[in-house]
N, C-alpha and C positions, 0 to 999 in steps of 0.2 A: 588451390585446394581441389581435390578430386571429388569431394562430396561423400566419400566413404567413411562411415563411422569407425573410429578406432577405439579399442578398449582403453579405459583410463587406468593408469598404473595403480595398483593397490585396490581396485574395485572388486567387490565380491560378485561373482556371477552365479546365477541359479544353476543347479545341476540339471542335466538333460533328463527328461522323464524316462523311466525304464521301458524297454521294448516290450510289447505285449507278447506273451508266450502262447503256444498252441493250446495249453490247458485253459487259458482265459477264453479263447475262441470256442472251445468245446463247452465250457461252462455256460457261456452266453447262448450257444445253440441249444443246449439242453433246457435252459430257462425259457427260451422262445417256444420250444416244442411242448413243454409242460403247460405254459400259458395257453397255447393254441388248443391243446387237448382239453384243458379245463373249460375253456370258452365253448368249445364244440359240444361237450357233454352238457354244460349248463343250458345252451341254446336248445339242444335236442330234448332235454327234460322239460323246458318251458313250453316248447311246441307240443310235446306229448300231453302235458297238463292242459294246455288250451284245447287240444283236440278232444280230450276226455271230458272237459266241461261242456263242449258243444253238443254232446249226445243227448 
């Protein structure tokens, strides 16, 4: 025996997952940019509020 697994006749194999498309990468990139922008604005607002309370 060579140790290589052979498919069993009649066995059902799972289909290969579909390849990711460019639009998925673009959508993920836009989601990261939106999250980053929202986080930056939130942090800037929090710091502005804290600086205003310190006066």
